[in-house]
C-alpha positions as a Markdown table, in Angstrom:
| # | Residue | x | y | z |
|---|---|---|---|---|
| 1 | Met | 124.3 | 37.5 | 93.3 |
| 2 | Leu | 123.6 | 40.4 | 95.7 |
| 3 | Arg | 119.9 | 39.3 | 96.2 |
| 4 | Cys | 117.7 | 38.7 | 99.2 |
| 5 | Pro | 117.8 | 35.1 | 100.4 |
| 6 | Arg | 114.1 | 35.2 | 101.2 |
| 7 | Cys | 112.5 | 36.8 | 98.1 |
| 8 | Gly | 115.3 | 37.1 | 95.6 |
| 9 | Gly | 114.9 | 40.9 | 95.4 |
| 10 | Gly | 117.8 | 43.2 | 94.6 |
| 11 | Gly | 118.7 | 46.6 | 95.9 |
| 12 | Leu | 120.3 | 45.4 | 99.1 |
| 13 | Phe | 123.2 | 47.8 | 98.9 |
| 14 | His | 123.0 | 51.6 | 98.5 |
| 15 | Arg | 126.8 | 51.8 | 98.2 |
| 16 | Trp | 129.3 | 49.1 | 97.5 |
| 17 | Leu | 130.2 | 48.6 | 101.2 |
| 18 | Leu | 126.9 | 49.8 | 102.8 |
| 19 | Met | 124.0 | 47.5 | 103.1 |
| 20 | Glu | 120.4 | 48.4 | 103.7 |
| 21 | Gly | 119.0 | 47.4 | 107.1 |
| 22 | Arg | 116.0 | 45.6 | 105.5 |
| 23 | Cys | 115.2 | 44.1 | 102.2 |
| 24 | Pro | 113.4 | 46.7 | 100.1 |
| 25 | Thr | 111.1 | 44.0 | 98.6 |
| 26 | Cys | 110.1 | 41.7 | 101.5 |
| 27 | Asp | 111.3 | 43.7 | 104.5 |
| 28 | Leu | 113.6 | 40.9 | 105.8 |
| 29 | Arg | 115.7 | 42.4 | 108.6 |
| 30 | Phe | 119.3 | 41.6 | 107.9 |
| 31 | Glu | 121.2 | 42.2 | 111.1 |
| 32 | Arg | 119.4 | 40.3 | 114.0 |
| 33 | Val | 122.0 | 40.8 | 116.7 |
| 34 | Gln | 125.1 | 42.9 | 117.4 |
| 35 | Gly | 128.1 | 41.2 | 115.8 |
| 36 | Tyr | 125.9 | 39.4 | 113.2 |
| 37 | Trp | 128.3 | 40.2 | 110.4 |
| 38 | Leu | 131.2 | 38.3 | 111.9 |
| 39 | Gly | 130.1 | 35.3 | 109.8 |
| 40 | Ala | 130.4 | 37.4 | 106.7 |
| 41 | Val | 133.9 | 38.5 | 107.7 |
| 42 | Ala | 134.8 | 34.8 | 108.1 |
| 43 | Val | 133.4 | 34.0 | 104.7 |
| 44 | Asn | 135.4 | 36.9 | 103.2 |
| 45 | Leu | 138.5 | 35.7 | 105.0 |
| 46 | Val | 138.1 | 32.1 | 103.7 |
| 47 | Phe | 137.7 | 33.2 | 100.1 |
| 48 | Thr | 140.6 | 35.7 | 100.3 |
| 49 | Glu | 143.0 | 33.2 | 101.8 |
| 50 | Gly | 141.8 | 30.5 | 99.4 |
| 51 | Leu | 142.6 | 32.8 | 96.5 |
| 52 | Phe | 145.9 | 33.7 | 98.1 |
| 53 | Val | 147.0 | 30.0 | 98.3 |
| 54 | Val | 145.9 | 29.3 | 94.7 |
| 55 | Val | 147.7 | 32.3 | 93.3 |
| 56 | Leu | 150.8 | 31.6 | 95.3 |
| 57 | Val | 151.0 | 27.9 | 94.4 |
| 58 | Val | 150.3 | 28.6 | 90.7 |
| 59 | Trp | 152.9 | 31.3 | 90.6 |
| 60 | Leu | 155.5 | 29.2 | 92.4 |
| 61 | Val | 154.9 | 26.2 | 90.1 |
| 62 | Ala | 155.0 | 28.4 | 86.9 |
| 63 | Ala | 158.2 | 30.3 | 87.9 |
| 64 | Trp | 160.1 | 27.6 | 89.6 |
| 65 | Pro | 163.2 | 27.6 | 90.2 |
| 66 | Asp | 163.7 | 31.3 | 89.5 |
| 67 | Val | 160.8 | 32.7 | 91.5 |
| 68 | Pro | 160.6 | 36.6 | 91.5 |
| 69 | Trp | 160.0 | 36.8 | 95.3 |
| 70 | Thr | 159.6 | 40.6 | 95.3 |
| 71 | Gly | 156.9 | 40.4 | 92.6 |
| 72 | Val | 155.2 | 37.6 | 94.5 |
| 73 | Leu | 155.3 | 39.6 | 97.7 |
| 74 | Val | 153.9 | 42.8 | 96.2 |
| 75 | Ala | 151.2 | 41.0 | 94.2 |
| 76 | Thr | 149.9 | 38.9 | 97.1 |
| 77 | Ile | 149.9 | 41.9 | 99.5 |
| 78 | Val | 147.9 | 44.0 | 97.0 |
| 79 | Met | 145.6 | 41.1 | 96.3 |
| 80 | Asn | 145.0 | 40.5 | 100.0 |
| 81 | Ala | 144.2 | 44.2 | 100.5 |
| 82 | Val | 142.0 | 44.7 | 97.4 |
| 83 | Phe | 140.1 | 41.4 | 97.1 |
| 84 | Pro | 138.2 | 41.6 | 100.5 |
| 85 | Leu | 136.9 | 45.1 | 99.5 |
| 86 | Leu | 135.7 | 43.8 | 96.1 |
| 87 | Phe | 134.2 | 40.6 | 97.6 |
| 88 | His | 132.6 | 42.3 | 100.7 |
| 89 | Pro | 129.0 | 42.6 | 99.3 |
| 90 | Phe | 129.1 | 39.0 | 98.0 |
| 91 | Ser | 130.3 | 37.7 | 101.4 |
| 92 | Arg | 127.5 | 39.5 | 103.2 |
| 93 | Thr | 124.8 | 38.2 | 100.9 |
| 94 | Leu | 126.3 | 34.7 | 101.0 |
| 95 | Trp | 126.4 | 34.8 | 104.8 |
| 96 | Leu | 122.7 | 35.9 | 104.8 |
| 97 | Ala | 121.8 | 32.9 | 102.6 |
| 98 | Ile | 123.9 | 30.5 | 104.8 |
| 99 | Glu | 122.4 | 31.8 | 108.0 |
| 100 | Arg | 118.9 | 31.9 | 106.7 |
| 101 | His | 119.1 | 28.3 | 105.4 |
| 102 | Phe | 120.2 | 27.0 | 108.8 |
| 103 | Tyr | 117.9 | 29.3 | 110.8 |
| 104 | Thr | 114.7 | 28.3 | 108.9 |
| 105 | Arg | 115.6 | 24.6 | 109.4 |
| 106 | Ala | 116.0 | 25.1 | 113.1 |
| 107 | His | 112.9 | 27.3 | 113.4 |
| 108 | Pro | 110.5 | 26.2 | 110.7 |
| 109 | Asp | 107.5 | 28.1 | 112.2 |
| 110 | Glu | 109.3 | 31.4 | 112.2 |
| 111 | Asp | 110.1 | 33.5 | 109.2 |
| 112 | Ala | 112.6 | 35.9 | 110.6 |
């Protein structure tokens, strides 16, 4: 939903692919260590490849036995190139929420 996991405030992105360093509402620092966003990349990869598998299986089942392999190849390549860019802000905010959930459980006295 592109909102801060701590306060629910918006405005986390000043461009589609560029995230602010801190929440404009509660000042939560987003990147704690170098390489922090590797988890967001993994979330994006999981969703992209999950979508790829679903589209591929549905297309194969619907078109079997005369599968248009060139169309399948072009469509899935385009989808695997475009979807990660469209999903990027969502994967970053989802990663923030996942990490914050587990971090606050492990460190209940800290509010990072």
